[in-house]
C-alpha positions in Angstrom: -158.9 17.2 -125.2 -159.0 20.8 -126.4 -156.1 21.8 -128.7 -154.4 25.0 -127.8 -154.0 27.3 -130.7 -151.2 29.3 -129.1 -152.8 32.6 -129.9 -152.3 35.1 -127.1 -155.2 37.5 -126.6 -156.4 40.1 -124.1 -159.3 39.3 -121.8 -161.0 42.1 -120.0 -162.5 41.8 -116.5 -165.0 44.3 -115.1 -164.3 45.3 -111.5 -166.3 47.2 -108.9 -164.5 50.0 -107.1 -165.0 50.4 -103.3 -165.8 53.7 -101.6 -162.1 54.6 -101.5 -161.7 54.1 -105.2 -159.9 50.7 -105.0 -159.1 49.0 -107.3 -157.9 52.1 -109.2 -159.6 50.9 -112.4 -163.0 49.5 -113.5 -161.4 47.1 -116.0 -158.3 44.9 -115.8 -157.0 43.3 -119.0 -155.0 40.0 -118.7 -153.1 38.0 -121.3 -154.5 34.6 -122.1 -154.2 31.8 -124.6 -157.2 31.4 -126.9 -158.4 27.8 -126.6 -160.6 28.1 -129.7 -163.8 27.0 -128.0 -165.0 30.3 -126.5 -162.6 29.9 -123.6 -159.1 31.1 -122.7 -156.3 30.0 -120.3 -155.1 33.0 -118.3 -151.4 33.6 -119.0 -150.4 36.2 -116.4 -151.1 37.1 -112.8 -153.9 39.6 -112.1 -153.1 42.8 -110.3 -156.6 43.6 -109.1 -159.2 41.0 -110.3 -160.3 38.8 -107.5 -161.1 35.1 -107.8 -158.9 34.2 -110.7 -155.3 33.0 -111.1 -152.8 32.3 -113.8 -153.8 29.1 -115.7 -157.5 29.3 -115.0 -159.8 28.5 -117.9 -162.3 31.3 -118.4 -165.3 31.5 -120.7 -165.2 34.7 -122.7 -167.9 36.6 -124.6 -166.8 38.9 -127.4 -168.5 42.3 -127.7 -169.4 44.1 -131.0 -165.9 45.5 -131.2 -164.3 42.1 -130.8 -163.1 42.6 -127.2 -163.2 39.5 -125.1 -165.0 39.9 -121.8 -164.4 37.4 -119.0 -167.3 35.2 -117.9 -167.4 32.2 -115.6 -164.4 30.2 -114.6 -164.6 26.8 -116.4 -161.7 25.2 -114.6 -159.5 26.5 -111.8 -155.8 26.0 -112.3 -155.1 25.4 -108.6 -152.7 28.4 -108.6 -153.1 31.1 -106.1 -152.8 34.9 -106.5 -151.3 36.8 -103.6 -150.7 40.5 -103.7 -148.4 42.6 -101.6 -148.1 46.3 -101.0 -144.4 46.7 -100.3 -143.7 49.1 -97.4 -140.0 48.5 -96.9 -137.9 51.2 -98.5 -141.2 52.9 -99.6 -141.7 50.0 -102.1 -138.7 50.9 -104.2 -137.7 48.9 -107.3 -135.0 47.2 -105.2 -137.4 46.3 -102.4 -139.9 44.9 -104.9 -137.2 42.9 -106.6 -136.0 41.5 -103.3 -139.5 40.4 -102.5 -139.9 38.7 -105.8 -136.5 36.9 -105.5 -137.3 35.8 -102.0 -140.6 34.3 -102.9 -139.2 32.9 -106.1 -137.0 30.6 -104.0 -140.2 29.1 -102.6 -141.6 28.3 -106.0 -143.5 31.4 -107.0 -143.3 33.7 -110.0 -144.6 37.3 -110.2 -144.0 40.9 -111.0 -143.9 44.3 -109.5 -145.6 47.6 -110.3 -144.1 50.8 -109.0 -147.1 53.0 -109.2 -148.8 51.1 -106.4 -145.7 49.7 -104.7 -147.2 46.3 -105.5 -146.0 42.8 -106.1 -148.4 40.2 -107.6 -147.4 36.6 -106.9 -148.5 33.5 -108.9 -148.3 30.6 -106.5 -148.5 27.2 -108.2 -149.8 24.2 -106.4 -146.3 22.6 -106.0 -144.8 25.7 -104.4 -143.9 25.6 -100.7 -147.3 26.9 -99.5 -146.7 26.7 -95.7 -143.3 28.5 -96.0 -144.8 31.1 -98.3 -147.7 31.8 -95.8 -145.2 31.9 -92.9 -143.0 34.4 -94.7 -146.0 36.5 -95.7 -147.2 36.7 -92.1 -143.6 37.4 -90.8 -143.1 40.2 -93.3 -146.4 41.8 -92.4 -145.5 41.6 -88.6 -142.1 43.2 -89.4 -143.8 46.0 -91.3 -142.2 45.0 -94.7 -145.5 44.7 -96.5 -149.3 44.3 -96.3 -150.7 41.3 -98.2 -154.0 39.9 -99.5 -155.3 36.8 -101.1 -156.6 37.5 -104.6 -157.5 33.9 -105.4 -156.7 31.0 -103.1 -157.2 27.2 -103.1 -158.2 24.7 -100.4 -154.6 23.7 -100.2 -153.6 27.3 -99.4 -156.4 27.7 -96.9 -155.2 24.6 -95.0 -151.9 26.4 -94.3 -153.7 29.0 -92.1 -152.9 28.9 -88.4 -155.8 28.7 -86.1 
């Protein structure tokens, strides 16, 4: 078993922008715990990086300046990353907080960012996945938000309605 040193470090992910300039950056930096073996455990929810979630073990490669750059996923955490653009009340602080509190009751954690009216949710495997999906779909139908899957698991995919 790998011992966890407890050292929090930043891990940098390169991202490709689409033709509309999204995501709004070419690099996203995430907090992680250095596992001391050339890998890290992600310790926060990505805003823009696709295919990774909090708790994933990622191989890192330091550059000549000592920055850690993300490589392959060594082990997925079975957490999901779901992102919402909050439309209700123009994505105000209060609207984002309400979204976070509502989903927190179903077992998620997350945070909001005002600049993009976004909420990023970390959905652990023991969260109420069917209820979370139902709420996401309902809120989108009501015009409260748009949402996307940043990183999902087989358990999450099984909640999709046909």
